[in-house]
C-alpha positions, 0 to 999 in steps of 0.5 A, a space after each residue: 866054476 862060474 863066478 859073477 865076480 870074475 873079471 875076464 879080458 875079452 878077445 882082441 878085434 879080428 884083423 881085416 882081411 888082405 886084399 891082395 889079388 889071389 895070383 901073387 906070390 904068397 898069397 892066402 890059401 882059400 878060405 875054409 869053409 864056414 864053421 857049422 852051427 850048434 850043436 855040434 858033434 865031432 865025427 872024429 876024435 877030438 884029443 890031439 894026435 902026438 907024432 913021435 917028437 911029442 909035437 902037436 899035429 893037426 887034427 879033426 875038428 868037426 863033421 865038416 873035416 876042419 883042422 885044429 891049429 898046431 899050438 905049442 905046449 901048455 908052457 912053451 913060450 912062458 918065461 920064468 915069471 909066468 909072462 910070455 917070453 920075448 923070443 917066444 915064436 907063438 907070440 902074436 901079440 896075444 892073439 895066440 889060439 890056445 884053446 877051442 870051444 865049439 866055434 869060439 876061440 880063446 887067445 893067449 892074451 885072455 890068460 896072460 894078463 890075468 895071470 901076470 897081475 896075480 902073479 905080480 900081486 903076490 909075488 912076495 907071498 910065493 916061495 921060488 920053489 912054487 913060482 913054476 907051479 903056482 903059475 902053471 895051476 893059475 893058468 890052468 884054472 883060468 883057462 877052464 874057467 874061460 872054457 866055461 864061459 864060452 860054453 854058456 855063451 854058446 848055449 845062450 847064444 843058441 837059444 835067446 832069440 835073435 832079435 833079443 840078444 843085442 838088446 841084452 848086450 846093449 844093456 849090459 854095455 850100459 850098465 858096464 859104463 854107468 857102474 863098472 867103469 866108474 868104480 874102476 876109475 875111483 879104485 885106480 884114482 884115475 880121472 878119464 877113460 884115457 888113462 884107464 885104456 893106457 894103463 890096461 894096454 900096458 897090462 896086455 888088454 884095453 877098455 874095450 876088451 874089459 867092456 867085452 869081457 863084462 858083457 860076456 861074463 854077465 850073460 853067461 852067469 845071468 844065463 846059466 842061473 836061469 838054466 839051473 833054477 834055484 829058488 833065490 829068497 829064503 822064506 819065512 814059511 821055509 825057516 819054520 818048516 826046518 825048525 820044526 823038522 829039527 827040534 832036536 838040532 836046537 836043544 840044549 843041555 843044563 850047565 853049571 858053574 862050580 868049584 871043587 876039592 879033590 885029592 887023588 888016592 895015587 898021591 897017598 899011602 892008601 884011600 884012608 889017608 887020602 880021605 883024611 886029607 880031604 876031610 881036613 880041607 872040607 872042614 877048613 871050608 865049613 868053619 869059614 876059610 875060602 874054598 878057592 884059597 884051600 884049593 890053591 894051597 891043597 887040592 890036587 885038581 886040574 883046577 887047583 891054581 885057579 882056586 878049584 873054579 870051573 866055568 860052565 860045564 855042560 851036563 853029562 861032560 864030566 868024566 867021573 859019573 859021581 861028580 857029574 850027578 852031584 853038580 846037577 843035583 846039588 842046591 846052588 851054594 851048598 858043600 857036597 858030601 865026599 864023592 868016591 870014584 875009582 882014582 879020587 875023592 872030591 868035595 863040589 859045590 855049585 855057583 849056579 845052574 841053567 836047565 836043560 831046554 830048546 832054543 826058540 824059533 824067534 833065537 835061532 831064525 837067523 842060523 836057520 836062514 844062514 843054513 838054508 842058504 848054504 844048503 841053497 848055495 851047495 845045491 846051485 853049485 852042483 846044478 851048475 856042474 850038472 848043466 856044464 857037464 852036459 854042454 861039455 858033452 856036447 860041445 868039441 873042446 881043445 885046450 893046449 893043456 889036453 896032452 900036458 898039465 901043471 907040474 905041481 899042485 899049489 900046497 893045501 892049507 892046514 885044517 884040524 878039528 877036536 873031538 870030545 867024549 862023555 859019560 853019564 852018572 851011574 848011581 845017585 851022588 850022596 846027600 849033603 851034610 846035615 847042619 853042623 855035621 862034620 866031614 872027620 867021622 
């Protein structure tokens, strides 16, 4: 999709026509009729025709009967490093046509420079077995991006008043000179335009082409943004309305920090024996022993090695309903009575607890703004996609990938997630023992 930060090399200047007499041997064929102006809809199929040998042949291009060139396949003429091969018969100094978008063309040089740079910058990160596939995907993606740029440019040039377009492009050119050029010189630690141009020429582009690229890109992106008409600023009213309509989203449960002594019934001959072991631990704490020390020595809970301590726990998150209810009803600092469920017995004590509630608008204002901006971005992408799809339907397009695509896809990165469950208590926990009472009956 169109991206304002995506740098696109522009095409080289067209060569001047020759002046040799028409009667000389080898004279150029008569000039083809002028290309029709847009909107254009082809009268014939725009899918490339393939002969039995698999080579491209000429195909209809538009209502006036123009024909397309005979291009090579998408990978013909590229060496193993993604660069134009030295013996490539189709290499005309980067002037090979690899796509047509209505009356516009896309040249190999507009793709190769970008692909060469990316492959060189990431050479150490690309496994040898994925080199060709990565290169092919870069070529394909770059070409598709350039097609979208050309589509937007054609639409803009057709609809912007003729007298305004040169002024707009001049303004964008000045912006390149005042901002982009200076930034490039700083980034590359260069002192002059000539030094930068020499380096760009080595990479298959030029400073003038970079400037033209910048102008086309800014014009296309600005035009697309005008067509999709997305509201840019998120107002205070927008954020407050979202808060009022999604109150449940900002509610939070009660939380508690607590500690536990636990025995597992399966670790004893019977439930009575397990209870007696827990009573002994509880009485030790009742007489003044530190609960964390007792837990490390005798408890069988999951946090026994850490002294039976539990960090902030949300209400309703415990597997044992009776324990969950106890830690959210007991007064902080008081030992609970023995709590029994099917598999274990335990004693708990709450350190501190916070009540359930709802975050205020002031607390979540920035969070809401980020969410609305993300939603706006998604809506904008959807509208841009619809706009570009409409232009594709209206415009004849041919690329070198019409009959063959990349040989493989770049491997996707890992992803993952987590889930949790919770059980609510079904009956109240018993109250704490009275003062002076013992856990032993």
